[in-house]
PLY file of the C-alpha trace (Angstrom):
ply
format ascii 1.0
element vertex 68
property float x
property float y
property float z
element edge 67
property int vertex1
property int vertex2
end_header
10.28 8.67 4.13
8.87 9.34 0.70
5.33 8.75 -0.52
6.47 5.88 -2.74
8.26 4.11 0.10
5.26 4.67 2.36
2.94 3.04 -0.17
5.22 0.01 -0.51
5.58 -0.26 3.26
1.84 -0.05 3.83
1.11 -2.57 1.06
3.61 -5.05 2.48
2.20 -4.70 5.99
-1.36 -5.13 4.73
-0.48 -8.29 2.76
1.32 -9.84 5.74
-1.54 -8.85 8.04
-4.02 -10.37 5.61
-2.08 -13.64 5.54
-1.87 -13.80 9.33
-5.57 -13.08 9.73
-6.43 -15.69 7.09
-4.29 -18.27 8.87
-5.64 -17.62 12.36
-9.22 -16.43 11.77
-10.77 -16.95 8.37
-9.62 -17.50 4.78
-11.90 -14.66 3.74
-9.15 -12.28 4.91
-7.24 -13.25 1.75
-9.57 -10.88 -0.09
-7.69 -8.04 1.61
-4.46 -9.26 -0.04
-6.31 -9.43 -3.37
-7.52 -5.85 -2.93
-4.02 -4.62 -2.09
-2.56 -6.43 -5.09
-5.17 -5.02 -7.47
-4.63 -1.55 -6.06
-0.88 -1.84 -6.63
-1.50 -3.10 -10.15
-3.73 -0.17 -11.08
-1.31 2.29 -9.47
1.47 0.95 -11.71
-0.51 2.18 -14.72
-2.06 5.36 -13.30
0.70 6.40 -10.86
-1.99 7.12 -8.26
-3.58 5.30 -5.36
-5.61 6.55 -2.40
-2.73 5.97 0.03
-0.57 8.43 -1.94
-3.07 11.22 -1.33
-3.24 10.38 2.37
0.54 10.28 2.75
0.92 13.60 0.92
-1.68 15.15 3.23
0.41 13.86 6.15
3.37 15.81 4.79
5.41 13.12 3.04
7.36 14.22 -0.03
7.54 12.59 -3.44
10.76 10.79 -4.39
11.27 13.04 -7.41
11.65 16.12 -5.19
15.23 15.31 -4.18
14.18 13.36 -1.08
16.45 10.58 0.09
0 1
1 2
2 3
3 4
4 5
5 6
6 7
7 8
8 9
9 10
10 11
11 12
12 13
13 14
14 15
15 16
16 17
17 18
18 19
19 20
20 21
21 22
22 23
23 24
24 25
25 26
26 27
27 28
28 29
29 30
30 31
31 32
32 33
33 34
34 35
35 36
36 37
37 38
38 39
39 40
40 41
41 42
42 43
43 44
44 45
45 46
46 47
47 48
48 49
49 50
50 51
51 52
52 53
53 54
54 55
55 56
56 57
57 58
58 59
59 60
60 61
61 62
62 63
63 64
64 65
65 66
66 67
């Protein structure tokens, strides 16, 4: 798995988790989905987000390095 796919996977899981928690526990959990969305938005412009650094430290490779 590449860093880029890992970021998309984690973002999707976090949004779905946020929606489930908001449905079953409290609507305040929707703020987690807002945070994830804003983080994805800023990463579209800067090509960096904290999860990318964590995934690289875990040994994941970037997509541009011939990974498939």
